[in-house]
N, C-alpha and C positions, 0 to 999 in steps of 0.2 A: 401832322401831321410828317409821317416819314421820305426820305426822298422818289422811295417807289414805293408803290402799294400793288396788291395784287388781290381784287375782286371776283371771286369765282362762284358757280352757284348754276343752277340747270335751268335749259335756254330758256329766257323769254322774263326772265324775273328783273331786269332792268337794273342791268350791272353797270352799259354804255351808261344809262341816265340819269346811274346814281354817279357815276365819274363825272361825265357835265357840272350834276349839282355842287359837287365839291372843287371843280374851276370858279365853280360859280360864287360857293363860299371863300374861298382864299382869297380873290380876286374883288372880292365886296368892300364899297370906303364904309361899312359900317355893320363888319359881322357881327354876328351873335349867336343865337345855337344857331340862327338859320342867315340864309344872306338876306338882308333889307328885299331885292326886289322893287326897290323903288332907283336906286344910284346906274349912270352910266355902263358898270359893267354887269350889273346885274337884269340889266333890259337885255346887254350882248350877248350876253354868254346862251343865253337859250337860243337865240337865232341865230347861233353860230357865225357871228361875224366877230369877235372879239380879237383883238388879231394878237395874243399871246395866249390862246390856247388852239392847239391844233389836236383836234380828229382822226388817227386812222385804221380802216377800218380792211378784210378783205376785200381785195378786186382780183373779177380775170384778166387774165395780159394781153396786153396789146399784144397787135400787131407790127412791135418794132424792138428795137436793137440796138445798145447802144445809149447813149445823152439823150435819144427820142425816145427810147423807154422809160427814163424816170417823169420825159417830159408826158407821156401820153398818159402815164399814171396817174399823176395831176391832175390831166384831162379828168379823167375818171373817175375821181375823188370829187371832185369839184364838181362833179354834173348829179352825184349823190351828194353831195353835203346842199344843194340848189332841190333836191329833191325832198330829200330828210326839212327844209325851210316850208319851204308851200305845204308838206303835208304832212304834221309834227309825226305822225303814229305809220310815217311809210315802211309796209315792210320790202326790204329785198327781195328781189328775184332774179337768179342767176341759171342763165342754158350751157355754163360753162364752170368747169374748177376755178377755185379763188385760190388765194393766198397773200401772203404781204410777201412779196419781193425786195429783193436784196434794194434795186433802185429806189424802195420807195422805201427801207431802213435807212439808207445814204441820206436821204432826205429829212426822215424823219431827225438824222441825229442834227445834221446844218443848224434842223429848227431849234434840236433842242440846247444846243450851243449859246443861239442869239439871244443877246441881252430880251429884258419886257422890253415890249414899246410904251405901254400905258401900264400896267399894273406892276404890283411887286414879284410878280412870277412869272417865267414861262411854262406853261402847263402844255402837258402831250396826252393826251388819250390814244392807248392802242388798244384795240378793241379785236377780241374773237382770236389773242395771242398766240392757242397751240395753233395759229397754221400759217407760223413763221418759214412758208415754203417751205409746207411738205410735201406737192404736188411736185416742184423739180428731184425731189430727194435726197436734198442740198441742208447742209446746220449754215453756207454763208446769210440766211440774211439775218436769224437766230445769235450768229455770234458777232452782225455789227450791230446790232442792240446790247449785248451784252459788254460793248466796248461801251457804250453811255453806261451801263449799269455798276460799271465798273469803277466809273468818273464823272458817275452825276454833276456837273457846275450847281453850284450851290443856290441859283434863282431858278434852279429849275424841278418839279417836281412833275414824275411819271406814274401814270396810274393803266397798270393792265387790267385787260378781264379774261374771263377764258371760263369755258365751259369743266374741263375737264385739264387742271393743272397737272395730273401728271404728264400729260402729255407737251411740256415743255423741257427746255434741258436740264437740267439738276443746274448748273451752274446757275441758269435765271433766276430757276426758285429760291435758292439760295438768296438771290439779295433783294424778295422782297419781300415785306410784311403784307403777309395772305388773310383775308377778311373773306368770311364765307356769306354769301348776299341768300335767303334763303327763298322758298316760295312762299307766298302770300294767303293770308287767312280770303276762305271761298269770299267772301263780305266784304274786303277790301277791294279782289278784284271787280265786287259788281258794282257797287261805287263808281271804280277811275271806269269804267268804259261807261255806266251812264252819265257821270259828272264832265271827267274829263272826254272822253272821243264822243259825246253826245249819242248814247247807241240811246232807243226806249227799254221801260225797266222788263220786258219779257226778254228782248235780245239779250238782255245786260246779263239776266241772273240767268240764260239758260248759255252763255257765253260762260263766264264765270264758270257756270257746274261741272265745263268739259276741259279749263283752260291747267287744270292743274298746278291751281297758286299760281298760272304764268303768265299774267294780262299779253304778256307780247306770244304766248302764245293761242289766246281767245285769236288775238288776230288776226295770226296768221290763219287761222282756220276758216276765216272767215273771208278773210283777202279772196276776189277773183283770182283765178289764175288760169291765162291760157295759154298754152291750149288744153289743158286739162283743168273743171273744176274742182275746186277741193269733196262738194260731193262725190265727183268720179273716184278720187285719189281715196276719198271712208269708203268706198266702196267696195274697191277695191284691197284696202285692210282686212275690208271685212272677208273681201273673197280670200285670202289668208288664211284668215285665221279660219275660218272655218275645214279651208281646204288641212291645215295643218294638225288641229283636234279632233277631224272626225272621220277621214279617208283614211284605210289602211297601208295605201302609199299617194304620198302626194308624188305628183305631176311637178316637181318642180322648177325642173328646166323648162315647160312649158309654161308655167305658170309668168318666171321670169321675162320670157322668149315676147310672152301676149304684153305685155305691159307698155303701153301706148309709148308713142316715137314719142310723145312729146316732153312723158316723165324725164326730167332734169332733177340734178342733187336736193334744189331747194322743194321739188314736188315729192318724192321720194322721205324730204325730213318730213314733212306732213302727214304723211301716207305713217311711217313708223311714230310720230306722234301719235298717232289716232290710235293705232296698235297701239299702244305701251300703256292709253290713257284707259283704254277695254282689257286689255289683260289684269289691270290694277282691279277694277270693277268683278272678272270673274274669281278674284282671288277672293272677295271684300264678301262678295257671295256668296261665296265657297263657305266661307266663316261667319255671316251671317246674312242669312237671305231678305231681310228686312231692310240692312245696313243703307244712308242717303249713297249714293255711286257718282262718280263723274259724268258721267254720260246717260241722264236718267230714263233717255226713250228707249237706251237699247234692253230697258229689263228684262222683259218678260221671253227675247232673243236670248241673251245672256242663261237665265232660267231655262229654257229648254236648250240649252245647250247643253247645262249640268248636269240634268236628267239626263238625259242620252249620254253624256260623257262626265260621271262622278267622280275626277280626280284631284286629288289631294288637295291643299293649301299650299303644300313646298314645290308640285311641280306647276301650278300657277306663278310662282315667287322665283322659281329658275329659268320660266318662257319670260319672265319679266327682265331677267339680268338677260339674257340672250337679245334682244328684241332691243336691248338698250344699249351692250356692246355694238350693233349694228346700226345705231346709229349715230354712235361716237367715228365709224369707219367712216362716216362721210365725210370726216375731216382728212381723211385721206385717200391716197392719189389712187381710186380703187373703181370699178365699174358695174354700174347700178344693177344691171341685170344679174351681175355674179351675184352681187351680195345679198340679193332678193334670195337668186337659188340658197346658198348657202347658208342664209337666215333661216330660209326654211325646212332647209334638209336639218338640219339643228335644232330645230322647233317640236318639227316633228318627231327627233330621236328620245329627244328632252321626257317628252310625253308619252310617248308610248312607253318608256321604261319605267312609268309610270306606274 
């Protein structure tokens, strides 16, 4: 394994879980093609209790400064890790912007330079690396990580994950060995939801069909989200889609300002995920009305929409690009209603021009 690895791919395909599996493999007492699963290290890594494995992920900024900020970030990280221990398929929800902050990266660097306590390696996992302080409009946190990547200790292995590797600084990307983590086959997502998560067969089948090959998306779409349910979010996205396609002039500002007050970035991500699934299904139906869909329950509604607006396939492909870009913008310091308004405007203009 190289000193620094980048696992990149769509959200929800298990990049950070794969990173932790790699840590388990590196620390296993009897490694083969897979960790043995029986030794002390193999038991502790999945429990997030191995002293040589350090997992960092984006957090909301606490109300603190200076040395106190680092302590509060560590406290918040410990609380999230405890949630993952209690509920392995926990889906984090943030009501404020998240980032990797300079204080957290300074702590990460100190941990990375420490010799291993029990195993042969000190392993650092940095999830969603594109969140290296985008909310602060500064590269300080990224530069702190860069110093570690430039001179990694011989006993340390770093694994970064990213949905959008192009969002990383070029100087960071150049020091990473990149490996793409692709979406899963739908049958594998269904099996995971049924056997690992414990969903009944019908629910697992429906969740897999809507996941786009990402079990994390299936879990996110199914999770309860207060104060807005995911059913409400999906209904919101469906209303946006109908407005962009069918209305002569989309009331984009009214639609944006009418968003429920509890719709935060995570909530909006769910709505955009559903939006993207449906546009993909519309593109598939436009090419073949009998093709299987990611959301089969919407087939009749989408066939009716296509009869009313028989747009060419390239129009739906362009719509998918616009929504995917809006989804990426959620990693930056954007105002959600403004992002919705701009996205609806771009969609409407693209579809009307077709």
